[in-house]
C-alpha positions in Angstrom: 18.0 -35.6 14.1 17.8 -32.7 11.8 15.0 -32.6 9.3 16.3 -30.9 6.1 12.8 -30.0 4.8 11.9 -28.4 8.1 15.1 -26.3 8.2 14.5 -25.1 4.6 11.0 -24.1 5.5 12.1 -22.3 8.7 14.8 -20.4 6.7 12.3 -19.4 4.1 9.9 -18.2 6.8 12.5 -16.3 8.7 13.6 -14.5 5.5 10.0 -13.6 4.8 9.5 -12.3 8.4 12.6 -10.1 8.2 11.8 -8.5 4.8 8.2 -8.4 3.6 6.6 -9.9 6.7 6.7 -6.7 8.8 5.2 -4.6 6.0 2.5 -7.2 5.2 1.5 -7.5 8.9 1.0 -3.7 9.2 -1.2 -3.8 6.0 -3.2 -6.8 7.1 -4.1 -5.3 10.5 -6.8 -3.3 8.8 -9.9 -4.2 6.9 -9.5 -3.7 3.1 -11.9 -0.8 3.0 -10.3 0.9 5.9 -6.8 0.5 4.6 -7.6 1.6 1.0 -9.8 4.4 2.2 -7.2 5.8 4.5 -4.6 5.7 1.7 -7.0 7.4 -0.8 -7.7 10.1 1.8 -4.0 10.7 2.2 -3.7 10.8 -1.6 -6.5 13.4 -1.8 -4.8 15.6 0.7 -1.4 15.3 -1.0 -3.0 15.9 -4.5 -4.7 19.0 -3.1 -1.4 20.3 -1.8 0.4 19.4 -5.1 -2.3 21.1 -7.1 -2.1 24.3 -5.0 1.6 24.4 -5.4 1.4 23.9 -9.2 -1.3 26.5 -9.5 0.7 28.9 -7.4 3.8 28.4 -9.6 1.6 28.8 -12.7 0.3 32.2 -11.4 3.7 33.3 -10.2 5.4 32.4 -13.5 3.2 34.9 -15.4 2.2 37.1 -12.5 2.8 40.4 -14.4 0.6 39.4 -17.3 -2.0 38.0 -14.9 -2.1 41.3 -12.9 -2.3 43.4 -16.1 -5.3 41.3 -17.4 -7.0 40.7 -14.2 -9.8 43.1 -15.0 -10.2 41.9 -18.5 -10.6 38.2 -17.8 -13.8 36.6 -16.6 -12.8 35.6 -13.0 -15.7 33.1 -12.7 -14.7 31.3 -15.8 -11.1 31.3 -14.7 -12.0 29.9 -11.2 -14.4 27.3 -12.7 -11.7 26.2 -15.1 -9.2 25.9 -12.3 -11.7 24.0 -10.2 -12.6 21.6 -13.0 -8.9 20.9 -13.6 -8.5 20.3 -9.8 -11.4 17.9 -9.6 -10.1 15.9 -12.7 -6.6 15.8 -11.2 -7.7 14.6 -7.8 -10.2 12.0 -9.2 -7.6 10.5 -11.6 -4.9 10.4 -8.9 -7.4 8.9 -6.4 -8.4 6.2 -8.8 -4.7 5.3 -9.5 -4.0 5.2 -5.7 -7.2 3.1 -5.1 -6.1 0.5 -7.7 -2.5 0.5 -6.4 -3.3 0.0 -2.8 -6.1 -2.5 -3.5 -3.5 -4.6 -5.3 -1.0 -4.0 -2.5 -3.5 -5.2 0.1 -4.5 -8.3 -1.8 -0.8 -9.1 -2.4 0.0 -8.7 1.3 -3.0 -10.9 2.3 -2.0 -13.6 -0.1 1.6 -13.6 1.2 0.4 -13.8 4.8 -1.9 -16.7 3.8 1.1 -18.6 2.4 3.1 -17.7 5.5 0.4 -19.1 7.8 0.1 -22.2 5.7 3.8 -22.7 6.1 3.4 -22.3 9.9 0.8 -25.1 9.8 3.1 -27.3 7.7 5.9 -26.6 10.2 3.7 -27.7 13.1 2.8 -30.9 11.3 6.4 -31.6 10.6 7.2 -31.2 14.3 4.4 -33.5 15.3 5.5 -36.1 12.8 9.1 -35.9 14.0 7.9 -36.2 17.6 5.8 -39.3 16.7 8.8 -40.8 14.9 11.0 -40.3 18.0 8.4 -41.9 20.2 8.0 -44.9 17.8 11.7 -45.5 17.8 12.3 -44.8 21.5 14.7 -41.9 20.8 15.1 -39.1 23.3 
């Protein structure tokens, strides 16, 4: 005999497994601090590359003026200003990435918890159905 509740549950679980389930499992393999720390490290590397590219484009855009005034400007002040802007950019970007991936991790854990609770429910539905079959002598 087909149990409609069990079929709906299995369909919902199969849909989850094929879409979000794979992503959530890869996230949940790690501890929270490891997962978020790795993502923040990647973000720092990407932010550094992005800042270097933006700084290079800035220098290249006004290269003639920069070269004409290179002996007139205070290079230490220019370098410290660029470094301060870099640190601010990287810290802000890292904080945003930290918040985003912390949320993503907790969301994945929550969804996996629901999935495992559904697995337990499915198991109890199988047991109840098996008991009902034995009670009525069905095979």
